[in-house]
C-alpha positions as CSV (number, residue, x, y, z in Angstrom):
1,M,-43.2,-8.6,54.4
2,S,-41.1,-11.7,55.1
3,I,-39.1,-13.3,52.3
4,S,-39.1,-17.0,52.0
5,T,-35.9,-19.0,52.1
6,A,-36.3,-20.1,48.5
7,E,-36.6,-16.6,47.2
8,L,-33.6,-15.4,49.2
9,R,-31.5,-18.2,47.8
10,A,-32.6,-17.4,44.3
11,K,-31.7,-13.7,44.7
12,T,-28.3,-14.6,46.2
13,A,-27.6,-17.0,43.3
14,L,-28.4,-14.4,40.7
15,G,-26.2,-11.8,42.4
16,P,-26.4,-8.1,42.0
17,K,-27.8,-6.7,38.7
18,R,-25.0,-5.7,36.4
19,T,-25.0,-2.3,34.8
20,G,-22.5,-0.4,32.6
21,P,-21.4,-0.2,29.0
22,L,-21.2,-4.0,28.5
23,V,-24.8,-4.4,29.5
24,G,-25.8,-1.6,27.0
25,L,-23.7,-3.3,24.3
26,A,-25.4,-6.7,25.0
27,R,-28.8,-5.1,24.9
28,M,-28.0,-3.3,21.6
29,L,-26.3,-6.2,19.8
30,G,-28.2,-9.1,21.4
31,P,-27.1,-11.8,24.0
32,D,-24.8,-13.5,21.5
33,Y,-22.8,-10.5,20.5
34,R,-19.5,-12.1,21.5
35,L,-20.1,-14.9,19.0
36,G,-20.4,-12.2,16.3
37,Y,-16.8,-11.2,16.8
38,L,-15.8,-14.8,16.0
39,F,-17.8,-14.7,12.7
40,I,-16.4,-11.3,11.7
41,L,-12.8,-12.1,12.6
42,P,-11.9,-13.8,9.2
43,T,-13.2,-10.8,7.3
44,V,-11.2,-8.4,9.5
45,V,-8.0,-10.5,9.1
46,L,-8.6,-10.6,5.3
47,V,-9.1,-6.9,5.0
48,L,-6.0,-6.2,7.2
49,A,-3.9,-8.6,5.1
50,L,-5.1,-7.5,1.6
51,V,-5.8,-3.8,2.1
52,A,-4.5,-2.3,5.3
53,Y,-1.0,-3.7,5.3
54,P,-0.2,-3.0,1.5
55,F,-1.7,0.5,1.9
56,C,0.4,1.3,4.9
57,Y,3.5,-0.2,3.3
58,A,2.9,1.9,0.2
59,I,2.7,5.0,2.3
60,Y,6.1,4.0,3.8
61,L,7.7,3.4,0.4
62,S,6.4,6.7,-0.9
63,M,8.6,8.3,1.8
64,T,11.7,6.4,0.7
65,R,14.3,6.6,-2.1
66,K,13.5,3.2,-3.5
67,Y,14.9,1.7,-6.7
68,V,14.3,-1.7,-8.2
69,G,16.7,-4.2,-6.5
70,V,18.0,-1.6,-4.0
71,P,16.9,-1.4,-0.3
72,P,14.8,1.7,0.5
73,V,16.3,4.7,2.1
74,F,13.9,6.9,4.2
75,V,13.7,10.5,3.0
76,G,10.5,11.7,4.6
77,F,8.4,14.0,2.4
78,D,11.2,14.7,-0.1
79,N,9.4,12.7,-2.9
80,Y,6.2,14.7,-2.4
81,V,8.0,18.0,-2.4
82,K,10.0,17.0,-5.5
83,I,7.0,16.0,-7.6
84,T,5.0,19.1,-6.4
85,F,7.3,21.4,-8.3
86,D,7.9,19.0,-11.2
87,G,6.6,20.3,-14.5
88,F,5.8,16.9,-15.9
89,F,3.8,16.0,-12.8
90,Q,1.9,19.3,-13.0
91,R,1.0,18.7,-16.6
92,A,-0.1,15.2,-15.8
93,V,-2.4,16.6,-13.1
94,V,-4.0,19.1,-15.5
95,N,-4.4,16.4,-18.2
96,S,-6.0,14.0,-15.6
97,F,-8.6,16.6,-14.7
98,I,-9.3,17.5,-18.3
99,F,-9.6,13.8,-19.2
100,T,-11.8,13.0,-16.1
101,F,-14.3,15.8,-16.1
102,G,-14.5,16.0,-19.9
103,S,-15.4,12.3,-20.0
104,V,-17.7,12.2,-17.0
105,G,-19.7,15.3,-18.1
106,V,-20.5,13.8,-21.5
107,K,-21.1,10.4,-20.1
108,L,-23.7,11.9,-17.8
109,V,-25.6,13.5,-20.6
110,L,-25.5,10.5,-22.9
111,G,-26.4,8.1,-20.1
112,M,-29.4,10.2,-19.2
113,L,-30.5,10.3,-22.8
114,M,-30.1,6.6,-23.1
115,A,-32.2,6.0,-20.0
116,L,-35.0,8.4,-21.1
117,V,-35.1,6.8,-24.5
118,L,-35.3,3.3,-23.2
119,T,-38.2,4.2,-20.8
120,S,-40.2,5.9,-23.6
121,G,-41.8,2.7,-24.8
122,I,-39.8,2.3,-28.1
123,R,-40.0,-0.9,-30.1
124,F,-37.5,-3.7,-29.5
125,R,-36.4,-2.0,-26.3
126,S,-34.6,-5.2,-25.0
127,F,-32.6,-5.4,-28.2
128,W,-31.5,-1.8,-28.1
129,T,-30.6,-2.2,-24.4
130,G,-28.3,-5.1,-25.3
131,V,-26.8,-3.2,-28.2
132,L,-26.1,-0.1,-26.0
133,L,-24.5,-2.3,-23.3
134,I,-21.9,-3.7,-25.7
135,P,-19.3,-0.9,-25.1
136,W,-19.5,-1.6,-21.4
137,V,-19.4,-5.4,-21.7
138,A,-16.5,-5.5,-24.2
139,P,-13.0,-5.8,-22.7
140,T,-11.2,-2.5,-22.4
141,V,-8.1,-3.7,-24.2
142,V,-10.2,-5.0,-27.2
143,S,-12.0,-1.7,-27.4
144,A,-8.8,0.3,-27.2
145,L,-7.2,-1.8,-30.0
146,N,-10.2,-1.3,-32.2
147,F,-10.1,2.4,-31.8
148,L,-6.3,2.3,-32.4
149,W,-7.1,1.0,-35.9
150,I,-10.1,3.4,-36.3
151,F,-7.9,6.5,-35.6
152,D,-5.0,5.3,-37.7
153,Y,-3.8,8.1,-40.0
154,S,-3.3,6.0,-43.2
155,L,-5.4,2.9,-42.7
156,G,-8.1,4.1,-40.2
157,V,-11.7,3.9,-41.1
158,L,-12.5,7.4,-39.6
159,N,-10.2,9.2,-42.0
160,Y,-11.5,7.1,-44.9
161,L,-15.1,8.1,-44.2
162,L,-14.3,11.8,-43.6
163,V,-12.1,12.1,-46.7
164,K,-13.1,9.5,-49.3
165,V,-16.8,9.0,-48.5
166,F,-18.3,12.2,-47.1
167,H,-15.6,14.6,-48.4
168,L,-15.6,16.6,-45.2
169,L,-11.8,16.9,-45.0
170,P,-9.3,17.4,-47.7
171,Q,-6.8,15.0,-46.1
172,G,-6.6,12.7,-43.1
173,V,-6.0,13.7,-39.6
174,G,-3.5,12.2,-37.2
175,W,-6.0,11.8,-34.4
176,L,-3.6,10.2,-32.0
177,S,-0.4,11.8,-33.2
178,E,-1.3,15.5,-33.1
179,P,-1.5,17.3,-29.7
180,G,-4.7,19.2,-30.7
181,T,-6.7,16.0,-31.3
182,A,-5.1,13.3,-29.1
183,M,-6.8,14.3,-25.9
184,A,-10.2,14.6,-27.6
185,S,-9.7,11.2,-29.1
186,V,-8.9,9.4,-25.9
187,I,-11.8,11.2,-24.2
188,G,-14.1,10.0,-26.9
189,V,-13.0,6.4,-26.4
190,N,-13.6,6.7,-22.7
191,I,-17.0,8.2,-23.3
192,W,-18.0,5.4,-25.7
193,R,-16.9,2.8,-23.2
194,G,-18.4,4.4,-20.1
195,F,-21.8,5.9,-20.9
196,P,-23.7,2.6,-20.8
197,F,-22.9,2.4,-17.1
198,F,-24.7,5.7,-16.6
199,G,-27.5,4.7,-18.8
200,I,-28.3,1.4,-17.2
201,S,-28.0,2.9,-13.7
202,F,-30.4,5.7,-14.5
203,L,-32.7,3.3,-16.2
204,A,-33.0,1.3,-12.9
205,G,-33.7,4.6,-11.0
206,L,-36.3,5.8,-13.5
207,R,-38.3,2.5,-13.2
208,A,-38.4,2.9,-9.4
209,I,-40.2,6.3,-9.7
210,P,-43.9,5.8,-9.2
211,A,-46.0,6.7,-12.3
212,E,-48.5,8.5,-10.1
213,L,-45.9,11.3,-9.6
214,Y,-45.8,12.0,-13.3
215,E,-49.6,11.8,-13.6
216,A,-50.0,14.3,-10.8
217,A,-47.5,16.6,-12.3
218,A,-49.2,16.4,-15.7
219,V,-52.6,17.2,-14.0
220,D,-51.0,20.3,-12.4
221,G,-50.0,21.5,-15.9
222,A,-46.3,20.6,-15.8
223,G,-44.6,20.2,-19.1
224,T,-41.9,17.7,-20.1
225,L,-39.0,19.8,-18.9
226,Q,-40.8,20.6,-15.6
227,R,-41.6,16.9,-15.0
228,F,-38.0,16.1,-15.6
229,R,-36.7,18.8,-13.3
230,H,-39.2,18.3,-10.4
231,V,-39.9,14.5,-10.6
232,T,-37.2,12.7,-12.5
233,L,-34.1,14.4,-11.1
234,P,-35.2,14.3,-7.4
235,G,-36.1,10.6,-7.9
236,I,-32.7,9.6,-9.1
237,K,-30.6,12.1,-7.2
238,N,-28.9,9.5,-5.0
239,I,-28.2,7.2,-7.9
240,L,-26.8,10.1,-9.9
241,I,-24.4,11.0,-7.1
242,I,-23.2,7.5,-6.7
243,V,-22.7,6.9,-10.4
244,M,-20.8,10.2,-10.9
245,L,-18.6,9.4,-7.9
246,L,-17.8,5.9,-9.2
247,S,-17.2,7.1,-12.7
248,T,-15.0,9.9,-11.6
249,I,-12.8,7.5,-9.6
250,W,-12.6,5.0,-12.4
251,T,-11.9,7.6,-15.1
252,F,-9.3,9.4,-13.0
253,N,-7.5,6.0,-12.6
254,D,-8.0,4.9,-16.2
255,F,-4.7,3.5,-17.6
256,Q,-5.5,1.0,-20.3
257,I,-7.2,3.3,-22.8
258,V,-4.6,6.1,-22.7
259,Y,-1.6,3.8,-22.6
260,I,-2.7,1.6,-25.5
261,L,-3.8,4.6,-27.7
262,T,-1.1,7.2,-27.1
263,R,1.2,6.1,-24.2
264,G,0.9,9.6,-22.9
265,G,1.9,11.3,-26.2
266,P,2.3,13.1,-28.4
267,G,4.7,15.3,-26.4
268,G,2.9,14.5,-23.1
269,A,-0.4,15.9,-24.4
270,T,-2.3,12.9,-23.0
271,Q,0.1,12.1,-20.1
272,V,-2.4,11.4,-17.2
273,L,-1.3,10.4,-13.7
274,P,-1.7,6.6,-14.1
275,V,0.5,6.6,-17.2
276,F,2.9,9.0,-15.5
277,T,3.1,6.7,-12.5
278,Y,3.8,3.7,-14.7
279,E,6.6,5.4,-16.6
280,I,8.3,6.5,-13.4
281,A,7.9,3.0,-11.8
282,F,8.8,0.7,-14.7
283,G,10.6,3.1,-17.1
284,A,12.8,5.0,-14.6
285,Q,12.4,2.3,-11.9
286,R,12.0,4.9,-9.2
287,L,9.4,3.1,-7.2
288,G,9.4,5.5,-4.2
289,E,8.5,8.5,-6.4
290,A,6.0,6.5,-8.4
291,I,4.1,5.5,-5.3
292,A,4.2,9.1,-4.1
293,V,2.6,10.2,-7.4
294,A,-0.1,7.5,-7.0
295,L,-0.9,8.7,-3.5
296,Y,-0.6,12.4,-4.1
297,M,-4.2,12.9,-5.2
298,L,-5.7,10.4,-2.6
299,P,-6.6,13.1,-0.1
300,A,-8.6,15.1,-2.7
301,L,-10.5,12.0,-3.8
302,A,-11.2,11.1,-0.2
303,A,-12.5,14.6,0.5
304,V,-14.9,14.3,-2.5
305,I,-16.2,11.0,-1.3
306,I,-16.8,12.3,2.2
307,V,-18.6,15.4,1.0
308,L,-20.9,13.4,-1.3
309,A,-21.5,10.8,1.4
310,R,-22.6,13.5,3.8
311,Y,-24.8,15.1,1.1
312,M,-26.5,11.7,0.5
313,R,-27.2,11.3,4.3
314,K,-28.7,14.7,4.5
315,G,-30.9,13.9,1.5
316,R,-32.1,10.7,3.1
317,A,-32.8,12.5,6.4
318,R,-35.1,14.9,4.6
C-alpha cells in the first residue's frame, strides 16, 4: 500500500510515540498533571515551614546541651541516655500511662453508653445531647478551675456533700493534696471532659448502621447483647479505632488539667510527661533535655498509629 504525501508529513510531524514512566504518570494523573504541582506547591512550602523545619530543629536541639540564653552545644544522645535512667522521668512515664489508659478506658465505656442511650428514642433527645456536650465544649481552663474549687479540702462542694449532706465520710478528704487520691481526681476530670467526644462520635456511627441489620438479627433470635456484639461493634469498628487513637494522643499530651489542678504533685504523684517537660524547660531552663523528654515517646506513639492504620486498611479490604 502506498502512503500519501499528506499522511507521511503528518506522521513525521507527530514524531515517534513516546513511552516510559512520564507517559505512565501522565496517563494516571491526566494531561495537566504538571499544573497540579503548581497548585500543591504553596501547601508543600507551608508544611515544610510550619512542621518539617521546627520538627527537625527540635530533634537537633534534643541532642544539644541547650540553656536559655546560651548557644547550644552538641552532645549526641547524652540527653536521651541521661533521662532514660532518671528516676523522675521513669515515674513520669508510669504516671502518663496510668493517666492515659485509665482515662481512655472509662471514656470509651461512658461514650458508648451515651451513644446507646441517645439512640434509644428517649424524650427530649436533642436537649440531652446538648447537655452532655457541655463538658467537651467548655474551655479546658474553665473546667479545671471549677474542679479545683470542687475538690478543695475546706471550701469544696464535694467534701461538703459527702460529709455534711450525705454523711458518707467523717471528715473531708484532700482530693488533690493526698497521693492516694490525686491521680484518681485528675483522671476523673479528664474523663468528665473527654467522654462526650466518644459519645458523639459513636452516635454518628450508630446512625449509619442500617436498621435492616438489627431487624434481621432479631428475626434470627439474637438478643440485645448479641445484636450489640455482632451488629453494633462491627458497624462502628473503624470509628472506635480512630476515636481511641485520637483520645490516646490527646490524653497522653494533656497538660492543662494536671498542671492547673496539681502541678504534678503531691510529691510527684501526678507528674506526667507534659508537666515534667514544662518543669525542665521553664523551671530548670534546660531546653535540650526538655525537648528530649518530649520526643522520647514519639516512636512508641508512631508505632501505635502505624499498627492501627494497617488494621483499618485490612478491615476495609475485607
